[in-house]
N, CA, C and O atoms as a Maestro MAE file, in Angstrom:
{
 s_m_m2io_version
 :::
 2.0.0
}

f_m_ct {
 s_m_title
 :::
 protein
 m_atom[332] {
  # First column is atom index #
  i_m_mmod_type
  r_m_x_coord
  r_m_y_coord
  r_m_z_coord
  i_m_residue_number
  s_m_chain_name
  s_m_pdb_residue_name
  s_m_pdb_atom_name
  i_m_atomic_number
  :::
  1 25 -19.101 -63.688 -13.347 1 A "MET " " N  " 7
  2 3 -18.847 -64.652 -13.264 1 A "MET " " CA " 6
  3 2 -19.724 -65.772 -12.278 1 A "MET " " C  " 6
  4 15 -20.128 -65.489 -11.150 1 A "MET " " O  " 8
  5 25 -19.928 -67.115 -12.962 2 A "PHE " " N  " 7
  6 3 -20.440 -67.791 -12.447 2 A "PHE " " CA " 6
  7 2 -19.535 -69.197 -12.664 2 A "PHE " " C  " 6
  8 15 -18.630 -69.379 -13.479 2 A "PHE " " O  " 8
  9 25 -20.167 -70.279 -11.504 3 A "GLY " " N  " 7
  10 3 -19.378 -71.481 -11.752 3 A "GLY " " CA " 6
  11 2 -20.322 -72.414 -12.814 3 A "GLY " " C  " 6
  12 15 -21.351 -72.089 -13.406 3 A "GLY " " O  " 8
  13 25 -19.586 -73.680 -12.828 4 A "ALA " " N  " 7
  14 3 -20.236 -74.499 -13.695 4 A "ALA " " CA " 6
  15 2 -20.060 -76.099 -13.114 4 A "ALA " " C  " 6
  16 15 -19.018 -76.550 -12.639 4 A "ALA " " O  " 8
  17 25 -21.016 -76.649 -13.234 5 A "ASP " " N  " 7
  18 3 -21.165 -78.192 -12.791 5 A "ASP " " CA " 6
  19 2 -20.270 -79.062 -13.920 5 A "ASP " " C  " 6
  20 15 -19.395 -79.877 -13.628 5 A "ASP " " O  " 8
  21 25 -20.667 -78.722 -15.185 6 A "ARG " " N  " 7
  22 3 -20.059 -79.861 -16.449 6 A "ARG " " CA " 6
  23 2 -20.059 -78.635 -17.167 6 A "ARG " " C  " 6
  24 15 -20.654 -77.560 -17.086 6 A "ARG " " O  " 8
  25 25 -19.086 -79.217 -17.987 7 A "ILE " " N  " 7
  26 3 -18.579 -78.218 -19.520 7 A "ILE " " CA " 6
  27 2 -17.984 -79.211 -20.398 7 A "ILE " " C  " 6
  28 15 -17.056 -80.007 -20.258 7 A "ILE " " O  " 8
  29 25 -18.987 -78.865 -21.581 8 A "ALA " " N  " 7
  30 3 -18.846 -80.008 -22.766 8 A "ALA " " CA " 6
  31 2 -17.631 -79.489 -23.723 8 A "ALA " " C  " 6
  32 15 -17.161 -78.352 -23.690 8 A "ALA " " O  " 8
  33 25 -17.164 -80.679 -24.686 9 A "ARG " " N  " 7
  34 3 -16.045 -80.505 -25.657 9 A "ARG " " CA " 6
  35 2 -16.276 -78.688 -26.462 9 A "ARG " " C  " 6
  36 15 -15.470 -77.788 -26.696 9 A "ARG " " O  " 8
  37 25 -17.393 -78.790 -26.620 10 A "ASN " " N  " 7
  38 3 -17.470 -77.465 -27.415 10 A "ASN " " CA " 6
  39 2 -17.647 -75.998 -26.513 10 A "ASN " " C  " 6
  40 15 -18.263 -75.057 -27.014 10 A "ASN " " O  " 8
  41 25 -17.029 -75.901 -25.100 11 A "GLY " " N  " 7
  42 3 -17.779 -75.269 -24.585 11 A "GLY " " CA " 6
  43 2 -19.061 -74.848 -23.912 11 A "GLY " " C  " 6
  44 15 -19.080 -74.027 -22.996 11 A "GLY " " O  " 8
  45 25 -20.317 -75.546 -24.488 12 A "ASP " " N  " 7
  46 3 -21.339 -75.507 -23.564 12 A "ASP " " CA " 6
  47 2 -21.113 -75.770 -22.297 12 A "ASP " " C  " 6
  48 15 -20.287 -76.559 -21.838 12 A "ASP " " O  " 8
  49 25 -22.237 -74.758 -21.452 13 A "VAL " " N  " 7
  50 3 -22.095 -74.660 -20.000 13 A "VAL " " CA " 6
  51 2 -23.036 -75.313 -19.395 13 A "VAL " " C  " 6
  52 15 -24.137 -74.881 -19.734 13 A "VAL " " O  " 8
  53 25 -23.087 -76.131 -18.677 14 A "ALA " " N  " 7
  54 3 -24.426 -76.534 -17.475 14 A "ALA " " CA " 6
  55 2 -24.344 -76.130 -15.916 14 A "ALA " " C  " 6
  56 15 -23.589 -76.563 -15.046 14 A "ALA " " O  " 8
  57 25 -25.249 -75.271 -15.853 15 A "ASN " " N  " 7
  58 3 -24.915 -74.987 -14.240 15 A "ASN " " CA " 6
  59 2 -26.200 -75.047 -13.307 15 A "ASN " " C  " 6
  60 15 -27.080 -75.665 -13.907 15 A "ASN " " O  " 8
  61 25 -26.567 -74.680 -12.217 16 A "LYS " " N  " 7
  62 3 -27.523 -74.978 -11.592 16 A "LYS " " CA " 6
  63 2 -28.626 -73.642 -11.954 16 A "LYS " " C  " 6
  64 15 -28.173 -72.754 -12.676 16 A "LYS " " O  " 8
  65 25 -30.025 -73.516 -11.462 17 A "ILE " " N  " 7
  66 3 -30.682 -72.360 -11.837 17 A "ILE " " CA " 6
  67 2 -30.286 -71.476 -11.046 17 A "ILE " " C  " 6
  68 15 -29.715 -71.614 -9.964 17 A "ILE " " O  " 8
  69 25 -30.672 -70.306 -11.731 18 A "GLY " " N  " 7
  70 3 -29.477 -69.024 -11.361 18 A "GLY " " CA " 6
  71 2 -28.808 -67.964 -12.414 18 A "GLY " " C  " 6
  72 15 -28.973 -66.744 -12.423 18 A "GLY " " O  " 8
  73 25 -27.880 -68.884 -13.442 19 A "THR " " N  " 7
  74 3 -27.188 -68.900 -13.599 19 A "THR " " CA " 6
  75 2 -27.517 -68.237 -15.593 19 A "THR " " C  " 6
  76 15 -26.712 -67.533 -16.202 19 A "THR " " O  " 8
  77 25 -28.656 -68.663 -16.077 20 A "TYR " " N  " 7
  78 3 -29.455 -68.571 -17.456 20 A "TYR " " CA " 6
  79 2 -29.660 -67.105 -16.863 20 A "TYR " " C  " 6
  80 15 -29.049 -66.223 -17.466 20 A "TYR " " O  " 8
  81 25 -30.418 -66.724 -15.789 21 A "LYS " " N  " 7
  82 3 -30.579 -64.836 -15.986 21 A "LYS " " CA " 6
  83 2 -29.603 -64.250 -15.890 21 A "LYS " " C  " 6
  84 15 -29.765 -63.031 -15.938 21 A "LYS " " O  " 8
  85 25 -28.611 -64.583 -15.769 22 A "LEU " " N  " 7
  86 3 -27.207 -63.586 -15.528 22 A "LEU " " CA " 6
  87 2 -26.895 -63.745 -17.091 22 A "LEU " " C  " 6
  88 15 -26.503 -62.711 -17.633 22 A "LEU " " O  " 8
  89 25 -27.019 -64.985 -17.971 23 A "ALA " " N  " 7
  90 3 -26.425 -64.907 -19.215 23 A "ALA " " CA " 6
  91 2 -27.063 -63.871 -19.968 23 A "ALA " " C  " 6
  92 15 -26.501 -63.031 -20.671 23 A "ALA " " O  " 8
  93 25 -28.605 -64.042 -19.703 24 A "VAL " " N  " 7
  94 3 -29.575 -63.158 -20.363 24 A "VAL " " CA " 6
  95 2 -29.430 -61.738 -19.993 24 A "VAL " " C  " 6
  96 15 -29.946 -60.990 -20.823 24 A "VAL " " O  " 8
  97 25 -28.760 -61.026 -18.777 25 A "VAL " " N  " 7
  98 3 -29.048 -60.161 -18.168 25 A "VAL " " CA " 6
  99 2 -27.740 -59.407 -19.164 25 A "VAL " " C  " 6
  100 15 -27.801 -58.418 -19.895 25 A "VAL " " O  " 8
  101 25 -26.415 -60.451 -18.799 26 A "GLY " " N  " 7
  102 3 -25.297 -59.588 -19.780 26 A "GLY " " CA " 6
  103 2 -25.189 -59.463 -21.192 26 A "GLY " " C  " 6
  104 15 -24.584 -58.528 -21.716 26 A "GLY " " O  " 8
  105 25 -25.762 -60.383 -21.837 27 A "ARG " " N  " 7
  106 3 -25.883 -60.655 -23.403 27 A "ARG " " CA " 6
  107 2 -26.897 -59.049 -23.628 27 A "ARG " " C  " 6
  108 15 -26.431 -58.136 -24.310 27 A "ARG " " O  " 8
  109 25 -28.410 -58.919 -22.885 28 A "GLU " " N  " 7
  110 3 -28.948 -57.807 -22.837 28 A "GLU " " CA " 6
  111 2 -28.404 -56.305 -22.965 28 A "GLU " " C  " 6
  112 15 -28.871 -55.341 -23.571 28 A "GLU " " O  " 8
  113 25 -27.146 -56.460 -22.107 29 A "ASN " " N  " 7
  114 3 -26.681 -55.306 -22.048 29 A "ASN " " CA " 6
  115 2 -24.927 -55.029 -21.980 29 A "ASN " " C  " 6
  116 15 -24.139 -54.253 -21.442 29 A "ASN " " O  " 8
  117 25 -24.916 -56.169 -22.870 30 A "GLY " " N  " 7
  118 3 -23.303 -56.177 -23.749 30 A "GLY " " CA " 6
  119 2 -22.344 -56.306 -22.438 30 A "GLY " " C  " 6
  120 15 -21.283 -55.682 -22.447 30 A "GLY " " O  " 8
  121 25 -22.661 -57.025 -21.421 31 A "VAL " " N  " 7
  122 3 -21.517 -57.678 -20.682 31 A "VAL " " CA " 6
  123 2 -21.023 -58.737 -20.639 31 A "VAL " " C  " 6
  124 15 -21.905 -59.593 -20.564 31 A "VAL " " O  " 8
  125 25 -20.064 -59.142 -20.647 32 A "PRO " " N  " 7
  126 3 -19.418 -60.499 -21.280 32 A "PRO " " CA " 6
  127 2 -19.826 -61.483 -19.741 32 A "PRO " " C  " 6
  128 15 -19.698 -61.017 -18.609 32 A "PRO " " O  " 8
  129 25 -20.260 -62.712 -20.003 33 A "VAL " " N  " 7
  130 3 -20.051 -63.270 -18.691 33 A "VAL " " CA " 6
  131 2 -19.440 -64.564 -18.764 33 A "VAL " " C  " 6
  132 15 -19.922 -65.425 -19.500 33 A "VAL " " O  " 8
  133 25 -18.544 -64.753 -18.152 34 A "TYR " " N  " 7
  134 3 -17.800 -66.276 -17.688 34 A "TYR " " CA " 6
  135 2 -18.252 -67.142 -16.807 34 A "TYR " " C  " 6
  136 15 -19.066 -66.819 -15.942 34 A "TYR " " O  " 8
  137 25 -17.679 -68.562 -16.961 35 A "SER " " N  " 7
  138 3 -17.538 -69.638 -15.997 35 A "SER " " CA " 6
  139 2 -16.385 -69.443 -15.864 35 A "SER " " C  " 6
  140 15 -15.589 -69.000 -16.692 35 A "SER " " O  " 8
  141 25 -16.164 -69.861 -14.488 36 A "VAL " " N  " 7
  142 3 -15.449 -70.435 -13.949 36 A "VAL " " CA " 6
  143 2 -15.160 -71.200 -13.263 36 A "VAL " " C  " 6
  144 15 -15.504 -71.157 -12.082 36 A "VAL " " O  " 8
  145 25 -14.334 -72.289 -13.830 37 A "ALA " " N  " 7
  146 3 -14.610 -73.843 -13.212 37 A "ALA " " CA " 6
  147 2 -12.998 -74.345 -13.090 37 A "ALA " " C  " 6
  148 15 -12.055 -73.769 -13.632 37 A "ALA " " O  " 8
  149 25 -12.899 -75.692 -12.156 38 A "PRO " " N  " 7
  150 3 -11.604 -76.080 -12.661 38 A "PRO " " CA " 6
  151 2 -11.823 -76.930 -13.944 38 A "PRO " " C  " 6
  152 15 -12.793 -76.980 -14.700 38 A "PRO " " O  " 8
  153 25 -10.740 -77.523 -13.960 39 A "THR " " N  " 7
  154 3 -10.522 -78.510 -15.135 39 A "THR " " CA " 6
  155 2 -11.236 -79.877 -15.137 39 A "THR " " C  " 6
  156 15 -11.376 -80.554 -16.155 39 A "THR " " O  " 8
  157 25 -11.573 -80.144 -14.197 40 A "SER " " N  " 7
  158 3 -12.183 -81.366 -13.645 40 A "SER " " CA " 6
  159 2 -13.582 -81.261 -13.858 40 A "SER " " C  " 6
  160 15 -14.367 -82.177 -13.613 40 A "SER " " O  " 8
  161 25 -13.973 -79.899 -14.416 41 A "THR " " N  " 7
  162 3 -15.796 -79.948 -14.688 41 A "THR " " CA " 6
  163 2 -15.678 -79.805 -16.482 41 A "THR " " C  " 6
  164 15 -16.699 -79.458 -17.076 41 A "THR " " O  " 8
  165 25 -14.679 -80.024 -17.109 42 A "VAL " " N  " 7
  166 3 -14.447 -80.179 -18.311 42 A "VAL " " CA " 6
  167 2 -14.816 -81.297 -18.942 42 A "VAL " " C  " 6
  168 15 -13.977 -82.170 -18.721 42 A "VAL " " O  " 8
  169 25 -15.864 -81.752 -19.766 43 A "ASP " " N  " 7
  170 3 -15.963 -83.216 -19.996 43 A "ASP " " CA " 6
  171 2 -15.860 -83.496 -21.392 43 A "ASP " " C  " 6
  172 15 -16.849 -83.414 -22.120 43 A "ASP " " O  " 8
  173 25 -14.705 -83.827 -21.828 44 A "LEU " " N  " 7
  174 3 -14.242 -83.938 -23.458 44 A "LEU " " CA " 6
  175 2 -15.017 -84.977 -23.821 44 A "LEU " " C  " 6
  176 15 -15.071 -85.260 -25.018 44 A "LEU " " O  " 8
  177 25 -15.733 -85.710 -22.899 45 A "ALA " " N  " 7
  178 3 -16.229 -86.835 -23.901 45 A "ALA " " CA " 6
  179 2 -17.876 -86.648 -24.429 45 A "ALA " " C  " 6
  180 15 -18.681 -87.325 -25.067 45 A "ALA " " O  " 8
  181 25 -17.852 -85.295 -23.754 46 A "LEU " " N  " 7
  182 3 -19.460 -84.804 -24.434 46 A "LEU " " CA " 6
  183 2 -19.325 -83.965 -25.436 46 A "LEU " " C  " 6
  184 15 -18.656 -82.979 -25.128 46 A "LEU " " O  " 8
  185 25 -19.706 -83.981 -26.519 47 A "PRO " " N  " 7
  186 3 -19.674 -83.363 -27.068 47 A "PRO " " CA " 6
  187 2 -20.085 -81.574 -27.472 47 A "PRO " " C  " 6
  188 15 -19.537 -80.719 -28.167 47 A "PRO " " O  " 8
  189 25 -21.402 -81.615 -26.569 48 A "ASP " " N  " 7
  190 3 -21.997 -80.536 -26.572 48 A "ASP " " CA " 6
  191 2 -23.078 -80.540 -25.484 48 A "ASP " " C  " 6
  192 15 -23.346 -81.657 -25.041 48 A "ASP " " O  " 8
  193 25 -23.611 -79.713 -25.076 49 A "GLY " " N  " 7
  194 3 -24.784 -79.742 -24.136 49 A "GLY " " CA " 6
  195 2 -25.810 -80.196 -23.968 49 A "GLY " " C  " 6
  196 15 -26.457 -80.273 -22.924 49 A "GLY " " O  " 8
  197 25 -26.059 -80.552 -25.023 50 A "ASP " " N  " 7
  198 3 -27.672 -81.649 -25.226 50 A "ASP " " CA " 6
  199 2 -27.010 -82.901 -24.649 50 A "ASP " " C  " 6
  200 15 -27.672 -83.649 -23.930 50 A "ASP " " O  " 8
  201 25 -25.582 -83.190 -24.966 51 A "ALA " " N  " 7
  202 3 -25.522 -84.487 -24.471 51 A "ALA " " CA " 6
  203 2 -25.170 -84.464 -22.665 51 A "ALA " " C  " 6
  204 15 -24.693 -85.430 -22.071 51 A "ALA " " O  " 8
  205 25 -25.472 -83.361 -22.122 52 A "ILE " " N  " 7
  206 3 -24.731 -83.334 -20.578 52 A "ILE " " CA " 6
  207 2 -26.143 -84.082 -19.967 52 A "ILE " " C  " 6
  208 15 -27.268 -83.683 -20.266 52 A "ILE " " O  " 8
  209 25 -25.857 -85.354 -18.969 53 A "PRO " " N  " 7
  210 3 -26.730 -85.570 -18.317 53 A "PRO " " CA " 6
  211 2 -27.334 -85.087 -16.983 53 A "PRO " " C  " 6
  212 15 -26.789 -84.698 -15.950 53 A "PRO " " O  " 8
  213 25 -28.807 -85.253 -17.373 54 A "ILE " " N  " 7
  214 3 -29.910 -84.248 -16.466 54 A "ILE " " CA " 6
  215 2 -30.722 -85.356 -15.643 54 A "ILE " " C  " 6
  216 15 -31.621 -85.933 -16.254 54 A "ILE " " O  " 8
  217 25 -30.497 -85.681 -14.396 55 A "GLU " " N  " 7
  218 3 -31.407 -86.655 -13.872 55 A "GLU " " CA " 6
  219 2 -32.400 -86.289 -13.056 55 A "GLU " " C  " 6
  220 15 -32.288 -85.610 -12.035 55 A "GLU " " O  " 8
  221 25 -33.508 -86.809 -13.580 56 A "GLU " " N  " 7
  222 3 -35.064 -86.307 -12.814 56 A "GLU " " CA " 6
  223 2 -34.698 -87.040 -11.547 56 A "GLU " " C  " 6
  224 15 -34.067 -88.098 -11.548 56 A "GLU " " O  " 8
  225 25 -35.089 -86.474 -10.565 57 A "ARG " " N  " 7
  226 3 -34.856 -87.143 -9.031 57 A "ARG " " CA " 6
  227 2 -35.993 -87.009 -8.503 57 A "ARG " " C  " 6
  228 15 -36.623 -86.030 -8.903 57 A "ARG " " O  " 8
  229 25 -36.688 -87.925 -7.416 58 A "ASP " " N  " 7
  230 3 -37.869 -87.812 -6.867 58 A "ASP " " CA " 6
  231 2 -38.178 -86.760 -6.714 58 A "ASP " " C  " 6
  232 15 -37.422 -85.835 -6.417 58 A "ASP " " O  " 8
  233 25 -39.973 -86.670 -6.981 59 A "PRO " " N  " 7
  234 3 -40.551 -85.520 -7.076 59 A "PRO " " CA " 6
  235 2 -40.895 -84.791 -5.308 59 A "PRO " " C  " 6
  236 15 -40.933 -83.592 -5.031 59 A "PRO " " O  " 8
  237 25 -41.076 -85.796 -4.492 60 A "ARG " " N  " 7
  238 3 -41.151 -85.939 -3.116 60 A "ARG " " CA " 6
  239 2 -39.672 -85.269 -2.559 60 A "ARG " " C  " 6
  240 15 -39.660 -85.204 -1.330 60 A "ARG " " O  " 8
  241 25 -38.792 -84.909 -3.020 61 A "GLU " " N  " 7
  242 3 -37.870 -83.914 -2.467 61 A "GLU " " CA " 6
  243 2 -37.910 -82.580 -2.462 61 A "GLU " " C  " 6
  244 15 -37.101 -81.860 -1.877 61 A "GLU " " O  " 8
  245 25 -39.265 -82.056 -3.398 62 A "VAL " " N  " 7
  246 3 -39.495 -80.761 -3.034 62 A "VAL " " CA " 6
  247 2 -41.226 -80.812 -2.529 62 A "VAL " " C  " 6
  248 15 -41.748 -79.904 -1.882 62 A "VAL " " O  " 8
  249 25 -41.751 -81.726 -2.858 63 A "THR " " N  " 7
  250 3 -42.923 -81.658 -2.452 63 A "THR " " CA " 6
  251 2 -43.117 -82.048 -0.944 63 A "THR " " C  " 6
  252 15 -44.179 -81.667 -0.453 63 A "THR " " O  " 8
  253 25 -42.019 -82.945 0.100 64 A "ASP " " N  " 7
  254 3 -42.254 -83.166 1.049 64 A "ASP " " CA " 6
  255 2 -40.589 -82.598 2.055 64 A "ASP " " C  " 6
  256 15 -39.418 -82.460 1.702 64 A "ASP " " O  " 8
  257 25 -41.391 -82.395 3.509 65 A "ILE " " N  " 7
  258 3 -40.120 -82.306 4.346 65 A "ILE " " CA " 6
  259 2 -40.080 -82.863 5.266 65 A "ILE " " C  " 6
  260 15 -40.975 -82.580 6.063 65 A "ILE " " O  " 8
  261 25 -38.952 -84.067 5.749 66 A "GLY " " N  " 7
  262 3 -39.182 -85.288 6.743 66 A "GLY " " CA " 6
  263 2 -40.444 -85.825 6.127 66 A "GLY " " C  " 6
  264 15 -41.409 -85.438 6.786 66 A "GLY " " O  " 8
  265 25 -40.712 -86.402 5.341 67 A "GLY " " N  " 7
  266 3 -41.639 -87.460 5.093 67 A "GLY " " CA " 6
  267 2 -43.168 -86.573 5.025 67 A "GLY " " C  " 6
  268 15 -44.113 -87.213 4.564 67 A "GLY " " O  " 8
  269 25 -43.413 -85.241 5.433 68 A "ILE " " N  " 7
  270 3 -44.319 -84.550 5.416 68 A "ILE " " CA " 6
  271 2 -44.903 -83.534 4.542 68 A "ILE " " C  " 6
  272 15 -44.554 -82.353 4.522 68 A "ILE " " O  " 8
  273 25 -46.169 -84.274 3.539 69 A "ARG " " N  " 7
  274 3 -46.409 -83.321 2.368 69 A "ARG " " CA " 6
  275 2 -46.639 -81.996 2.882 69 A "ARG " " C  " 6
  276 15 -47.199 -81.615 3.910 69 A "ARG " " O  " 8
  277 25 -46.029 -81.321 1.846 70 A "ILE " " N  " 7
  278 3 -46.284 -79.609 1.664 70 A "ILE " " CA " 6
  279 2 -46.774 -79.202 1.080 70 A "ILE " " C  " 6
  280 15 -47.243 -78.090 1.325 70 A "ILE " " O  " 8
  281 25 -47.044 -80.014 -0.395 71 A "ALA " " N  " 7
  282 3 -47.533 -79.364 -1.541 71 A "ALA " " CA " 6
  283 2 -48.718 -79.784 -1.819 71 A "ALA " " C  " 6
  284 15 -48.578 -81.005 -1.882 71 A "ALA " " O  " 8
  285 25 -49.750 -79.551 -2.016 72 A "PRO " " N  " 7
  286 3 -51.038 -79.739 -2.754 72 A "PRO " " CA " 6
  287 2 -50.786 -81.098 -3.560 72 A "PRO " " C  " 6
  288 15 -49.843 -81.492 -4.248 72 A "PRO " " O  " 8
  289 25 -52.103 -81.691 -3.167 73 A "GLU " " N  " 7
  290 3 -52.044 -83.308 -3.658 73 A "GLU " " CA " 6
  291 2 -52.047 -83.124 -5.196 73 A "GLU " " C  " 6
  292 15 -52.815 -82.177 -5.365 73 A "GLU " " O  " 8
  293 25 -51.530 -83.586 -6.578 74 A "GLY " " N  " 7
  294 3 -51.984 -83.839 -7.772 74 A "GLY " " CA " 6
  295 2 -51.033 -82.343 -8.369 74 A "GLY " " C  " 6
  296 15 -51.168 -82.085 -9.565 74 A "GLY " " O  " 8
  297 25 -50.419 -81.725 -7.806 75 A "ILE " " N  " 7
  298 3 -49.251 -80.825 -8.494 75 A "ILE " " CA " 6
  299 2 -48.600 -81.740 -8.850 75 A "ILE " " C  " 6
  300 15 -48.572 -82.879 -8.383 75 A "ILE " " O  " 8
  301 25 -47.734 -81.075 -10.144 76 A "VAL " " N  " 7
  302 3 -47.366 -81.831 -11.189 76 A "VAL " " CA " 6
  303 2 -45.431 -81.083 -10.548 76 A "VAL " " C  " 6
  304 15 -45.220 -79.956 -10.099 76 A "VAL " " O  " 8
  305 25 -44.292 -82.324 -10.779 77 A "VAL " " N  " 7
  306 3 -43.235 -81.209 -9.892 77 A "VAL " " CA " 6
  307 2 -42.056 -81.607 -10.897 77 A "VAL " " C  " 6
  308 15 -42.260 -82.671 -11.481 77 A "VAL " " O  " 8
  309 25 -41.006 -81.033 -11.169 78 A "ALA " " N  " 7
  310 3 -40.177 -81.651 -12.030 78 A "ALA " " CA " 6
  311 2 -39.088 -80.954 -11.216 78 A "ALA " " C  " 6
  312 15 -39.080 -79.771 -10.875 78 A "ALA " " O  " 8
  313 25 -38.042 -82.019 -10.928 79 A "ASN " " N  " 7
  314 3 -36.790 -82.046 -9.869 79 A "ASN " " CA " 6
  315 2 -35.578 -82.682 -10.663 79 A "ASN " " C  " 6
  316 15 -35.035 -83.766 -10.448 79 A "ASN " " O  " 8
  317 25 -35.225 -81.531 -11.853 80 A "PRO " " N  " 7
  318 3 -34.029 -81.820 -12.237 80 A "PRO " " CA " 6
  319 2 -32.346 -81.288 -11.495 80 A "PRO " " C  " 6
  320 15 -31.911 -80.240 -11.018 80 A "PRO " " O  " 8
  321 25 -31.828 -82.595 -11.725 81 A "ALA " " N  " 7
  322 3 -30.573 -82.362 -11.165 81 A "ALA " " CA " 6
  323 2 -29.313 -82.800 -11.952 81 A "ALA " " C  " 6
  324 15 -29.477 -83.939 -12.390 81 A "ALA " " O  " 8
  325 25 -28.327 -82.366 -12.218 82 A "LEU " " N  " 7
  326 3 -27.318 -82.362 -12.819 82 A "LEU " " CA " 6
  327 2 -26.168 -83.678 -12.233 82 A "LEU " " C  " 6
  328 15 -25.765 -83.489 -11.086 82 A "LEU " " O  " 8
  329 25 -25.686 -84.850 -12.885 83 A "THR " " N  " 7
  330 3 -25.423 -86.071 -12.233 83 A "THR " " CA " 6
  331 2 -23.729 -85.520 -12.394 83 A "THR " " C  " 6
  332 15 -22.810 -86.217 -11.964 83 A "THR " " O  " 8
  :::
 }
 m_bond[331] {
  # First column is bond index #
  i_m_from
  i_m_to
  i_m_order
  :::
  1 1 2 1
  2 2 3 1
  3 3 4 2
  4 3 5 1
  5 5 6 1
  6 6 7 1
  7 7 8 2
  8 7 9 1
  9 9 10 1
  10 10 11 1
  11 11 12 2
  12 11 13 1
  13 13 14 1
  14 14 15 1
  15 15 16 2
  16 15 17 1
  17 17 18 1
  18 18 19 1
  19 19 20 2
  20 19 21 1
  21 21 22 1
  22 22 23 1
  23 23 24 2
  24 23 25 1
  25 25 26 1
  26 26 27 1
  27 27 28 2
  28 27 29 1
  29 29 30 1
  30 30 31 1
  31 31 32 2
  32 31 33 1
  33 33 34 1
  34 34 35 1
  35 35 36 2
  36 35 37 1
  37 37 38 1
  38 38 39 1
  39 39 40 2
  40 39 41 1
  41 41 42 1
  42 42 43 1
  43 43 44 2
  44 43 45 1
  45 45 46 1
  46 46 47 1
  47 47 48 2
  48 47 49 1
  49 49 50 1
  50 50 51 1
  51 51 52 2
  52 51 53 1
  53 53 54 1
  54 54 55 1
  55 55 56 2
  56 55 57 1
  57 57 58 1
  58 58 59 1
  59 59 60 2
  60 59 61 1
  61 61 62 1
  62 62 63 1
  63 63 64 2
  64 63 65 1
  65 65 66 1
  66 66 67 1
  67 67 68 2
  68 67 69 1
  69 69 70 1
  70 70 71 1
  71 71 72 2
  72 71 73 1
  73 73 74 1
  74 74 75 1
  75 75 76 2
  76 75 77 1
  77 77 78 1
  78 78 79 1
  79 79 80 2
  80 79 81 1
  81 81 82 1
  82 82 83 1
  83 83 84 2
  84 83 85 1
  85 85 86 1
  86 86 87 1
  87 87 88 2
  88 87 89 1
  89 89 90 1
  90 90 91 1
  91 91 92 2
  92 91 93 1
  93 93 94 1
  94 94 95 1
  95 95 96 2
  96 95 97 1
  97 97 98 1
  98 98 99 1
  99 99 100 2
  100 99 101 1
  101 101 102 1
  102 102 103 1
  103 103 104 2
  104 103 105 1
  105 105 106 1
  106 106 107 1
  107 107 108 2
  108 107 109 1
  109 109 110 1
  110 110 111 1
  111 111 112 2
  112 111 113 1
  113 113 114 1
  114 114 115 1
  115 115 116 2
  116 115 117 1
  117 117 118 1
  118 118 119 1
  119 119 120 2
  120 119 121 1
  121 121 122 1
  122 122 123 1
  123 123 124 2
  124 123 125 1
  125 125 126 1
  126 126 127 1
  127 127 128 2
  128 127 129 1
  129 129 130 1
  130 130 131 1
  131 131 132 2
  132 131 133 1
  133 133 134 1
  134 134 135 1
  135 135 136 2
  136 135 137 1
  137 137 138 1
  138 138 139 1
  139 139 140 2
  140 139 141 1
  141 141 142 1
  142 142 143 1
  143 143 144 2
  144 143 145 1
  145 145 146 1
  146 146 147 1
  147 147 148 2
  148 147 149 1
  149 149 150 1
  150 150 151 1
  151 151 152 2
  152 151 153 1
  153 153 154 1
  154 154 155 1
  155 155 156 2
  156 155 157 1
  157 157 158 1
  158 158 159 1
  159 159 160 2
  160 159 161 1
  161 161 162 1
  162 162 163 1
  163 163 164 2
  164 163 165 1
  165 165 166 1
  166 166 167 1
  167 167 168 2
  168 167 169 1
  169 169 170 1
  170 170 171 1
  171 171 172 2
  172 171 173 1
  173 173 174 1
  174 174 175 1
  175 175 176 2
  176 175 177 1
  177 177 178 1
  178 178 179 1
  179 179 180 2
  180 179 181 1
  181 181 182 1
  182 182 183 1
  183 183 184 2
  184 183 185 1
  185 185 186 1
  186 186 187 1
  187 187 188 2
  188 187 189 1
  189 189 190 1
  190 190 191 1
  191 191 192 2
  192 191 193 1
  193 193 194 1
  194 194 195 1
  195 195 196 2
  196 195 197 1
  197 197 198 1
  198 198 199 1
  199 199 200 2
  200 199 201 1
  201 201 202 1
  202 202 203 1
  203 203 204 2
  204 203 205 1
  205 205 206 1
  206 206 207 1
  207 207 208 2
  208 207 209 1
  209 209 210 1
  210 210 211 1
  211 211 212 2
  212 211 213 1
  213 213 214 1
  214 214 215 1
  215 215 216 2
  216 215 217 1
  217 217 218 1
  218 218 219 1
  219 219 220 2
  220 219 221 1
  221 221 222 1
  222 222 223 1
  223 223 224 2
  224 223 225 1
  225 225 226 1
  226 226 227 1
  227 227 228 2
  228 227 229 1
  229 229 230 1
  230 230 231 1
  231 231 232 2
  232 231 233 1
  233 233 234 1
  234 234 235 1
  235 235 236 2
  236 235 237 1
  237 237 238 1
  238 238 239 1
  239 239 240 2
  240 239 241 1
  241 241 242 1
  242 242 243 1
  243 243 244 2
  244 243 245 1
  245 245 246 1
  246 246 247 1
  247 247 248 2
  248 247 249 1
  249 249 250 1
  250 250 251 1
  251 251 252 2
  252 251 253 1
  253 253 254 1
  254 254 255 1
  255 255 256 2
  256 255 257 1
  257 257 258 1
  258 258 259 1
  259 259 260 2
  260 259 261 1
  261 261 262 1
  262 262 263 1
  263 263 264 2
  264 263 265 1
  265 265 266 1
  266 266 267 1
  267 267 268 2
  268 267 269 1
  269 269 270 1
  270 270 271 1
  271 271 272 2
  272 271 273 1
  273 273 274 1
  274 274 275 1
  275 275 276 2
  276 275 277 1
  277 277 278 1
  278 278 279 1
  279 279 280 2
  280 279 281 1
  281 281 282 1
  282 282 283 1
  283 283 284 2
  284 283 285 1
  285 285 286 1
  286 286 287 1
  287 287 288 2
  288 287 289 1
  289 289 290 1
  290 290 291 1
  291 291 292 2
  292 291 293 1
  293 293 294 1
  294 294 295 1
  295 295 296 2
  296 295 297 1
  297 297 298 1
  298 298 299 1
  299 299 300 2
  300 299 301 1
  301 301 302 1
  302 302 303 1
  303 303 304 2
  304 303 305 1
  305 305 306 1
  306 306 307 1
  307 307 308 2
  308 307 309 1
  309 309 310 1
  310 310 311 1
  311 311 312 2
  312 311 313 1
  313 313 314 1
  314 314 315 1
  315 315 316 2
  316 315 317 1
  317 317 318 1
  318 318 319 1
  319 319 320 2
  320 319 321 1
  321 321 322 1
  322 322 323 1
  323 323 324 2
  324 323 325 1
  325 325 326 1
  326 326 327 1
  327 327 328 2
  328 327 329 1
  329 329 330 1
  330 330 331 1
  331 331 332 2
  :::
 }
}
């Protein structure tokens, strides 16, 4: 079992990083995997997972700590977040 940040009308689930591997391992081993979430997580306005909004946040949240850069210059960063 795992939580969910958003569930679309068709049952597609969006959650933070780490859930995908649980789903894959469960499927490959014939073990059911379930999302457990409050009804407030279900968004009937979203037809499917493709419609779940993903925000691209400031790369400095990943490359910097306390305003000091810790990542190499020129590195490409993806910083998606569920809204």
